[in-house]
N, C-alpha and C positions, 0 to 999 in steps of 0.2 A: 484530615480524617473525615470519614463519612458519618452522617447522623443515623444511618440505617444500622440497627443492631445486628442484622444478619451479615454485615460486612465488617471484617476486622483486618487491621494492618499492623504488621510488626517489622521494624527495621533491625536487623541483626547487627552485632558489633562489626562484622566484616563489611557492612554497607549493603548487603543483600536485603531487598525488600520482599516480604512475604505477605500476600493478601488472599483472603478467602471470602466467598459468599456462600453461606449455608442455605440450601434449598431443601427443606425437609420432605417435600412431596415428590421428589424424584428418586430414582434408584441408581443413578449414574453419577460419575464425577468426571468433569473435564479439568485437566491441569496441564500446566506447561511452564517453560522457562522462556522469557521474552527479553531479548538483548537489544540495547540501544546501539546497534552497529549494523551497517548494511553497505550497500554499494557506494554511498557518498563518503564512506570512511576509507575507501580504497585509494591506493596510489595508482597512477595511470598504468604502470608496467605490471600491476597485479590485478587489473580489472577482471572481475569474476571470482576473486578469491573467497569472498564471503559466501557466495552460492556454492562454490566447490567445497568449502568447509562444511556447509550444511549437508551436502550429499555424503561426505566422508564420515560424518558423525554416526551414520547407520551401518558402517562397514567394518565394525569390529572394535572391541575394547580389550583391556587386559583380562577381563573376566568372561566376555561373551564374543563368540564369532558372529559374523554378519547374519548368518542364517538363524542363530540362536536368538538374536534380538527380535527378529520377525516372529519366530515361533513362540517365544515367551508371551508376547503381547496378544498374539492371535489364539494361543491356547486358552485364554480366558475371554475370548470374544471381543477384545479391545481393538482400538485403532491408534496408530502412531504415525505422526507425520511432521512436516516442517515446511517453512517457506522463508524466502529471502526477499526483502523489499529494499527500498532506497535508504531508509533510516532504521530499519528493524530486521531482526532475524528471530524466528520463533520455532520452538520445538515443543510439540504438544501431543497429548493423548486423551482418549476418552475410554473409560472402563466402568464396569460395575463397581458399586461403592466398596465392596469387599476386596477389590484389587487395586485400590489407590496406592497402597504401599509398594506394590510391584511396579506400577507405572512411574512413581516418583523415583524409585531406584534406577529404572532404565534410563529415564531422561537425565538424571544426575550422572549416570555412568557414561553415556555417550558424549556428554558435554565436557567431562573432566578426564576421562580415561581412554579416549579413542587412541588407537595405536597407529593409524594412518599407514597400514600395511602397504608395502611398495607394489605388490601385485594388484591389490584392490585399488590402489591409487591410479595405476595405469588403466585398469578396466573402467574406472569411473570417469577418467579423462575422456575415454572414447564415448561413454554414455552422454556426457555433457556436450561434446562436439556434435553428436547426433541431435541433441536438443537444440543447439544453436542452428544447425542445418534446418531443422523443422521450423524454427521461428523465422528463419530467412525465407522459407517457402510459404509463409503465412503473412501476406502483406497487410492484412487488417490488424495484426499484432506488431509487425515490424515498423509500421508507420508511427507508432507511439514511441518507439526507441529513437527514431529519426527526429521526431518532434522534441523529445527531451534533450537530445544532443544539440539541436538548433537553438533551443531556448537557453541552455547553459553550456555554451561551447568551451572546450578546453579546460573543463573542471570536473571534479568527481561527480557532482550532481547530474551531469549530462551523460555519464557512462551507462552502458547497457548492463542490466542486472546479471545476465548470463555471462558477461564477458565477450570477447571476440575469439575467433578461431586462433588468431595469432597469440593472444595472451594465454589462452588455455593450453595450447600446444607447448608453450614455453614455461608453463607454471611448474616450479619445483615444489616438491613435497614440503620443504622447509618454509615456504611462503605461507602455507595454511597454519602451521604451528606458530609462526611469528605473528600472524594476524590475530589468532586466538589470544595469544599472550598480551598483545597490545590493546585489545578491545573488549574481551570478555571478562572485564573486572566486575566484582560483585556490586559496586555502586552503580553500574550501568545495566543492572539486570533486575527483573521482577519475576518471582516465581508465584504463580497464581493458581487458584483452584476454585471451582464453582460446582455446586451440586450437593450430593449427600455426604458431606464431610464437615467435621468441626474444626475450627481454627487451631485449637491447641494440638489436635491430632496431626494435622498437616504440618504445623510448625515443628513438631517433634521429628517428623519424617524429613523435612528439609534440613534441620540441624544435623541429623544423623548422616544424610547422604551428600549434601553440598558442602564438603569440607576441603576440596582441592581446587577451588577456582583460582585463577591467576591473581597474584598480589600486585599492588601498585595502582596508579591512576591511569584510566583509559585515555587514549589520545582523543582530543576533540576533532570534530569534522571541520573542514575548511568552510568558510562562509559561502553561501550560495549567492551568485551574482547573475541575475537575469540579464541577458544581452538581447535576445530576440534575433531572428534571422529566418532562413528558409533552407529546406532540403527538398530537392526535386529529383525524382528517380524515374526516368522513362522506362517502362516495362510493357511487354506485350501481354496485357491482362484484359479480361472482359470488363473490369471495373477500375475506376480511379478510387483509391483510398486516400482520404484527405483529413488532416487535422489542422484546424486554425485556432490559435490560442494567444493568450496574453499573460503577463505577470499577474499573480493574484495574491491572496492574503495567507498569512501563516496561521497556525493553530492559535497563537496568542493574540491575533488581531481582533479588535472589537467587532469587526465586520465578518467574522468567521461564519456565524449562523446565517447572515444575509447572503453569503456566497453559496451556501448549500441551497437556499431558496431560489436564488437567481438561476443556478444550474437546473433546478427542478422545473421551474416555470418556463425556462427556455427550451429544455430538451430532456426532461425527466420522465416522460410518459407519452401516451397517445393523445392526451389533451394539451400537451405543451405547444408553445408557439411554433417552434421549428417543425415538429412532427405534423401539425395541422397545415402550416403554410407550404412546407417543402414537399412532404409526401402526400398528404390527403388532397390538397387543392391542386398541386402542380404535378404530382407524380414524378418528381425528379430523382428520388432515391428509394432504395428499399430500407436502408438503415440510416438514422441520424440521431445523435444524442449529444448532450452537453455534460460536462463534468467539472467539478472543483476538486483540485488536488492540493490540499494544504501540506506544508512541511513545517519543521520546527522553526525555521527562520525565513521562509519564502513560501511561494505557492504558484500554481498554474491553474488557469481556467481555459477550457477548450471545448471545441465542437468537433465531433467526428462525423464524417459522412462517407458513404460508399455510393458512387454514382457512375453512370455510363459516360463514355467519352463524349457523346453528343450533348448530354445534359450538363456537362461540367461548366460550360461558359455561362449558362443561365443560373446554375445553382449558387455559385459563389456570390454574385451580386444580391441574390435573394437573402442569403444568410447574412450578409453585411447589412442589408436593409433592416433585418430583424434585430441585429445588434445595435443599430442606430435607434430603432424605435423604442427599445426597452430602456434606453437612456433618457428618453423623454417622459415616459409614463408607464406605470404598472397599475393594473386595476386591482381593487380590493378583492374581487371575485377570484382572479387567478392566483393572487397571493394566498388567499385562504385555502385554495385547492392545493397549492404547493406545501403549505404548512401541514395540511392533513396528510399528505404523502410522506413528508419527512418525519412527522410525529409517529405515524404508523410504522415506519421502518425502525425507529428507535424502540417503540413499545413491543413490536412483534419479536425483536431480538431478545427481549427479556424472557421469552419462553424457552430459550435454548441454553443449556449449560455451556456449550462451546462458545456461543456468542458472548455470554456473560463473563466467562473466564477471559476471553480476548479483550473485552471492554475494560475490565478491571486493570489489566496490565497496560493497555494502551493509555488509559487516562493517567495512571501513575507515571508512566514514562514521559508523557506529553505535558501534563499540567501539574504533576507532583501531588495530586489528590484524586480521590474518587468523587466524581460529580454526581450528586443525587439526580435521579430521573426527573423529579419535579423541577429542579433548576434548569435542566436541559429543555424541558417542555416550555417552561416560562420564557426562556431566552428565545426559543423559536417563535412563540406567540408574540413576543415583544417587538419583533422586527416589523417596520412600517413599509408602506409602498415607496415612500420617498427615500428611505434608506437603501432599498434595493436599486432604485433608479440611480441614486448617487453613487453606489458601488459600481454599477454598470458604466457610468461616466468615468469613474476613476480607472477602471480596468481597460475598457475598450478604446481609450484614447492614447494608450501607451503603444510602443512599437510592437507590432504583432509578430508571431512566429507561425510559420507555415511549413507543413511537411506533406508531401504527396508522392504516391507511388502508383504507376500505371500509365495509360495513354494520356499524357498531361499537356499536349501541345496547346490546348485551349485554356489553360489555367492562367488567370490574370496575374500581372506582376504584383509582388508583395507591396511595393510602395504605393500602388494605386489603392489597395485595400486600406492601408493605414491612413492615407489622405482622406478617404471617404468617411472614415469613422472619426477622424479628428476635426472634421469640418463643422 
């Protein structure tokens, strides 16, 4: 439970969790249904089914044709959208406060009463194949899929969110219905709202409309097993797109906040170590960044860079040197700067009803409670320089994962990178 009186949570007898945050000074409401199911819950032969299902939710229900869904929300000036991630799928809307009932009705309708019309299904199959083709033509996106697959080979956590051309072409309509029945159980779902709405009002709407969710217990995801490895793809491009990464912490790990700060001070902005050393001092890249990607039971930490063929041989050792240096020491000055960046990101999000709605659902699905902002800020503030360096030693001495696309003849061998960081 949250100590904030503006935030209220109700768990219905079905297992469905309803959460609201009342924001009296705004005129809009953001609301959505967030499901603890995504790519990592898929079987290999149905890869892409959760994303396909998300697309088909907008393609007609028993009460509404596809065009009617779009028209009804846009007739009131609202927005309706969805996304699929590795562990979550979300269906959400933003409307004026007087249209919250309509938005709740539409989201409940598309989740529970989609008809998966055969003609719409084939049309959307073509749309998704085009989306995959576009992703394959975008190497700075594609390299992250290759990185994920190399880190978690042969398991659902390593599958691409969009699926592959082969799995999408072979996907039967029945696979979507079966996936929904297996994973869209009420106990794996949070319905959230933030903005100009009262909890009891929204609770009544949810009780009225969310009555036909699948019964039964949702299937758990297979445990994530980081393996590490590499994916090298020679291509005639102007740049090499490179991701170098390591196993990292889960959401429940005590070092979670340290991982966010480590990513920020290494590659989170123009003042970060990698940006200053690699781009500003040496001019080896146009873009370089670091990221921490926690999951429910695992995590990845990585560095992305886009560089020229000639600069590649110099870039990789410089990045490795920075990863070795941060294991030895972190200064109080750079840690405070990283803390300011992470805190600002947290606090600025509080000004958006959409971000607050998303945060409520994310925290309940991840930690089973809404974490007060003061607690989040305190945990960020409590991280020490030694904790960040200790985490760097823990992460960067593990077997690395490397993914690269482009003119990669000068890319060093993976084993040499691991040996230098473990020394």
